[in-house]
C-alpha positions as CSV (number, residue, x, y, z in Angstrom):
1,M,119.8,115.5,93.6
2,K,119.4,112.9,90.9
3,T,118.2,109.6,92.2
4,Q,120.2,106.6,91.0
5,F,119.7,103.1,92.5
6,C,122.8,100.9,92.2
7,S,124.0,97.5,93.0
8,K,126.1,96.6,96.1
9,K,129.2,96.3,93.8
10,T,128.7,99.9,92.5
11,L,128.0,101.2,96.0
12,S,131.1,99.5,97.3
13,E,133.2,101.1,94.6
14,A,131.7,104.5,95.4
15,T,132.1,104.3,99.2
16,G,134.9,101.9,99.9
17,L,132.6,100.0,102.3
18,S,132.0,96.3,102.2
19,N,128.8,94.3,101.5
20,S,128.7,93.2,105.1
21,T,128.7,96.8,106.2
22,F,125.8,97.5,103.9
23,K,123.8,94.6,105.5
24,K,124.7,95.8,109.0
25,Y,123.4,99.4,108.2
26,R,120.2,97.9,106.8
27,L,119.6,95.5,109.7
28,V,120.2,98.1,112.5
29,G,118.0,100.6,110.8
30,A,120.6,103.2,109.9
31,W,119.4,102.8,106.3
32,V,115.7,102.8,105.8
33,E,114.0,100.5,103.4
34,G,112.2,102.5,100.7
35,I,114.5,105.5,101.3
36,H,118.1,104.3,101.3
37,W,117.5,100.9,99.7
38,Q,114.9,98.8,97.9
39,R,114.4,95.1,97.9
40,V,113.8,94.0,94.2
41,N,113.3,90.4,95.1
42,S,114.6,87.9,97.8
43,R,118.1,88.0,96.4
44,C,118.5,91.5,95.0
45,V,118.8,94.8,96.9
46,L,119.4,98.1,95.2
47,Y,120.8,101.2,97.0
48,N,120.0,104.9,96.6
49,L,123.5,106.1,95.8
50,S,123.0,109.8,96.3
51,L,121.2,109.4,99.6
52,I,123.8,107.0,101.0
53,L,126.6,109.3,99.9
54,D,124.8,112.1,101.7
55,W,124.3,110.0,104.8
56,L,128.0,109.2,104.9
57,A,128.8,112.9,104.6
58,N,126.3,114.0,107.2
59,R,126.3,111.1,109.8
60,S,127.2,113.5,112.6
61,Q,124.5,115.9,111.5
62,P,121.3,113.9,111.0
63,E,119.1,117.0,110.6
64,H,121.1,117.8,107.4
65,H,120.6,114.3,106.0
66,Q,116.9,114.5,106.9
67,K,116.7,117.5,104.5
68,A,118.0,115.3,101.7
69,I,115.5,112.6,102.6
70,D,112.7,115.1,102.5
71,F,113.8,116.4,99.1
72,Y,114.0,112.8,97.7
73,V,110.5,112.0,99.0
74,R,109.0,115.1,97.5
75,S,110.6,114.3,94.2
76,L,108.9,110.9,93.9
77,P,106.3,110.8,91.1
78,S,103.7,109.6,93.7
79,N,104.1,112.9,95.5
80,Q,103.8,115.1,92.4
81,G,100.5,117.0,92.0
82,K,98.2,116.2,89.1
83,R,98.8,118.5,86.1
84,R,95.8,120.1,84.6
85,A,95.4,120.0,80.8
């Protein structure tokens, strides 16, 4: 899964959902900050496109979506082991 963060406009085009729906999912905790979305500053939020598409596809099976989250977290540079020279 390639991680690509995108704007609300791009996410809306990809999902067909509205900006108010994105805000609702953030506020009720359906989308987790640092996983599904990142706050860049007080006016800009970027969304993890691949994880949100996976969430939409697996809403009725949260254990499947959790596997995608686990894969994403393991792929972060901060979770990569140090390479020996």
